[in-house]
C-alpha positions in Angstrom: -18.1 1.4 15.9 -15.7 0.7 13.0 -15.7 3.4 10.3 -15.2 0.8 7.6 -15.2 -3.0 7.5 -11.7 -3.5 6.2 -8.5 -1.5 5.6 -5.8 -2.5 3.1 -2.4 -0.8 3.1 0.9 -1.6 1.6 4.4 -0.2 1.0 4.8 1.8 4.2 8.6 1.3 4.1 9.2 1.7 7.8 12.9 2.3 8.5 13.4 4.8 5.7 13.5 8.6 5.6 10.8 8.6 2.9 8.2 6.9 5.1 5.3 9.3 5.7 4.4 7.8 9.1 2.7 10.9 10.3 0.1 10.9 7.5 -0.4 7.1 8.0 -1.2 7.7 11.6 -3.8 10.3 10.6 -5.4 7.9 8.2 -5.4 5.0 10.8 -7.1 7.2 13.4 -9.8 8.2 10.9 -10.4 4.6 9.7 -11.0 2.1 12.5 -12.1 -1.3 11.0 -12.9 -4.9 11.7 -10.0 -6.1 9.5 -6.6 -4.6 8.9 -4.5 -6.1 6.1 -0.8 -5.1 5.7 0.1 -6.1 2.1 3.8 -6.1 2.0 6.9 -3.8 2.2 5.7 -2.7 5.6 9.3 -2.7 6.9 12.1 -1.9 4.4 14.9 -4.3 5.1 16.6 -3.4 1.8 17.0 0.2 2.7 17.8 -0.5 6.3 20.8 -2.6 5.2 22.2 0.7 3.8 21.2 2.8 6.8 18.4 2.9 9.3 16.1 5.9 9.5 13.7 5.0 12.3 11.7 7.8 13.9 9.4 8.0 17.0 6.5 8.4 14.7 7.3 5.1 12.9 7.4 3.5 16.4 3.9 4.9 17.0 2.7 3.3 13.8 3.9 -0.1 15.0 2.2 0.5 18.4 -1.0 1.6 16.7 -1.2 -1.6 14.7 -0.4 -3.8 17.7 -3.1 -2.0 19.8 -5.7 -2.5 17.1 -4.9 -6.2 17.0 -5.1 -6.5 20.8 -8.5 -4.8 20.8 -10.0 -7.4 18.5 -9.3 -6.2 15.0 -8.2 -9.0 12.7 -4.7 -8.0 11.5 -3.0 -10.1 8.7 0.5 -9.3 7.5 1.4 -10.5 3.9 5.1 -9.8 3.5 6.5 -8.2 0.3 9.9 -8.3 -1.3 11.4 -5.6 1.0 10.4 -7.6 4.1 10.7 -11.0 2.5 12.7 -12.4 5.5 9.3 -12.6 7.3 8.0 -15.0 4.7 9.9 -17.7 6.7 7.3 -17.2 9.4 4.2 -17.5 7.2 1.5 -19.4 9.1 2.8 -18.1 12.4 0.9 -15.7 14.6 2.9 -13.0 16.4 0.7 -12.2 19.3 -2.5 -11.2 17.6 -1.0 -10.7 14.1 -1.1 -13.5 11.5 1.7 -13.7 8.9 0.5 -15.2 5.5 2.2 -15.7 2.1 -1.1 -14.8 0.4 -4.6 -14.5 1.8 -8.1 -14.6 0.4 -10.5 -12.0 1.8 -14.3 -12.3 1.4 -16.1 -9.0 1.3 -19.5 -8.4 2.9 -21.2 -8.9 -0.4 -19.6 -12.3 -0.9 -16.8 -11.5 -3.4 -13.4 -13.2 -2.8 -10.2 -11.2 -3.3 -6.6 -12.5 -3.4 -4.4 -10.4 -1.1 -0.8 -10.5 -2.4 2.0 -8.0 -2.4 2.6 -8.5 -6.1 6.4 -9.0 -6.5 5.7 -12.5 -7.8 4.3 -10.9 -10.9 7.3 -8.5 -11.4 9.8 -10.2 -13.7 12.6 -7.7 -12.7 12.2 -8.4 -9.0 12.0 -12.2 -9.5 14.9 -12.7 -11.9 17.1 -9.6 -11.8 17.3 -8.7 -8.1 20.3 -6.3 -8.6 18.3 -4.3 -11.2 15.4 -4.1 -8.7 17.8 -2.8 -6.0 19.2 -0.1 -8.3 15.7 0.9 -9.3 14.7 1.1 -5.6 17.7 3.4 -4.9 16.7 5.6 -7.9 13.1 5.8 -6.7 14.2 6.7 -3.2 16.2 9.5 -4.7 13.1 10.8 -6.5 11.1 10.7 -3.3 13.8 12.6 -1.3 13.9 15.2 -4.1 10.1 15.4 -3.9 10.4 16.2 -0.2 12.8 19.1 -0.9 10.5 20.3 -3.7 7.4 20.2 -1.4 9.3 22.3 1.1 10.1 24.9 -1.5 6.5 24.9 -2.7 5.3 25.6 0.8 7.8 28.4 1.2 6.5 30.0 -2.0 2.9 29.6 -0.9 2.0 27.1 -3.7 -1.0 25.1 -2.5 -1.6 21.4 -3.0 0.6 18.3 -3.2 2.6 17.4 -6.3 4.5 14.1 -6.7 7.8 14.2 -8.6 8.0 10.4 -8.6 4.4 10.1 -9.9 5.2 12.7 -12.6 8.2 10.7 -13.7 6.2 7.5 -13.9 3.5 9.2 -16.0 6.1 10.6 -18.4 8.2 7.5 -18.9 6.6 5.2 -21.4 8.5 2.1 -20.3 7.3 2.6 -16.7 3.7 2.8 -17.8 4.1 -0.3 -19.9 5.5 -2.1 -16.9 2.5 -1.1 -14.8 0.1 -2.4 -17.5 2.0 -5.7 -17.9 1.9 -6.1 -14.1 -1.8 -5.5 -13.9 -2.5 -8.0 -16.7 -0.3 -10.7 -15.1 -2.0 -10.3 -11.8 -5.5 -10.5 -13.3 -4.6 -13.6 -15.3 -3.6 -15.3 -12.1 -6.7 -14.3 -10.3 -8.9 -15.6 -13.1 -7.1 -18.9 -13.0 -7.8 -19.1 -9.2 -11.5 -18.4 -9.9 -11.5 -15.3 -7.7 -13.4 -12.0 -8.1 -10.4 -9.8 -7.9 -7.1 -8.9 -6.3 -5.8 -6.3 -3.8 -2.1 -5.8 -4.0 0.8 -3.3 -3.8 4.4 -3.4 -4.9 4.4 -0.9 -7.8 3.5 2.2 -5.8 0.7 3.0 -8.3 -2.7 3.2 -6.6 -5.6 2.0 -8.6 -9.2 0.6 -8.3 -10.7 -0.6 -11.6 -12.4 -3.4 -13.5 -10.2 -5.4 -15.9 -12.0 -8.0 -18.0 -14.8 -8.4 -15.5 -12.4 -8.7 -12.4 -11.5 -6.1 -9.9 -7.9 -4.9 -9.7 -7.1 -2.9 -6.6 -3.6 -1.5 -5.8 -3.1 0.1 -2.4 -0.4 2.5 -3.6 2.1 3.4 -0.9 3.0 5.6 2.1 6.2 7.1 0.8 4.8 9.2 -2.0 1.1 8.9 -2.8 -0.3 8.1 0.7 -3.2 5.9 -0.5 -5.1 2.9 0.7 -8.0 0.7 -0.1 -11.0 0.4 2.3 -14.0 -1.8 2.2 -17.3 -0.4 3.5 -19.9 -2.4 5.4 -21.8 -3.3 2.3 -18.8 -4.6 0.5 -18.0 -1.6 -1.6 -14.3 -0.9 -2.2 -12.9 2.6 -2.1 -9.5 4.0 -3.0 -8.7 6.7 -0.5 -6.1 9.4 -1.5 -5.0 10.8 1.8 -2.3 13.0 0.4 -5.0 14.9 -1.6 -6.7 16.0 1.6 -5.7 19.2 3.4 -3.5 18.5 6.4 -5.5 21.0 8.4 -8.9 19.5 7.5 -10.7 17.6 10.2 -12.8 15.8 7.6 -11.7 12.6 5.8 -10.7 13.0 2.1 -13.1 12.6 -0.7 -13.0 9.1 -2.2 -11.5 9.0 -5.7 -12.9 5.6 -6.8 -15.7 3.4 -5.5 -16.3 -0.2 -6.8 -19.4 -2.0 -5.7 -20.4 -5.6 -6.2 -21.2 -7.3 -9.5 
């Protein structure tokens, strides 16, 4: 019996050292579903062009997704900018996995959501690719530094998880303005499409909220925040913060946000 109706994840960045595949596997085991949506940057071809960091755990993630598809779970892959090469195969099914440029998901309560990675609404990624690549390298540096810091915190016996990359985003005014501009741009597009909301990724900033009467949901990522969006059997959306849960706990983490129907 599925634990939830749908699971939405993005920005796994397989092929990089920063990918937290072990935590993702824990999450996937806890949340079987009828629908699994992979909303971009699942494989990081950008980083892999500079050096591949592929682990056995990352292999297991791929096998887990393929197994879920074989066992009847609907799996849809919406490529992002880091795996944009796969956009050439939109409309093609690889085994039991469908690749789509964008996708419209209807929730159990009848709402229609656009599923898109989100880079189309990022002016830097669209028109200044070299700046985006430099920013990606800087972000990866912050994530690596966060790994060292987390190790030091464990050695010192400091409990809890603290994100250096997230702290930097909260402190830098221009980064926050970029996030707000991104959200507004996505919501304007969704309104033009006469949809009820959007579920996206790209900016590594998890969110689930109402903006001007529409639902904005961002899956976050699996290199830093370890977050995902899930849909319950009644159509409610929930933002799950897996990193906030204790690694030793056998219970699923407490939801941070829940959005029901209109």
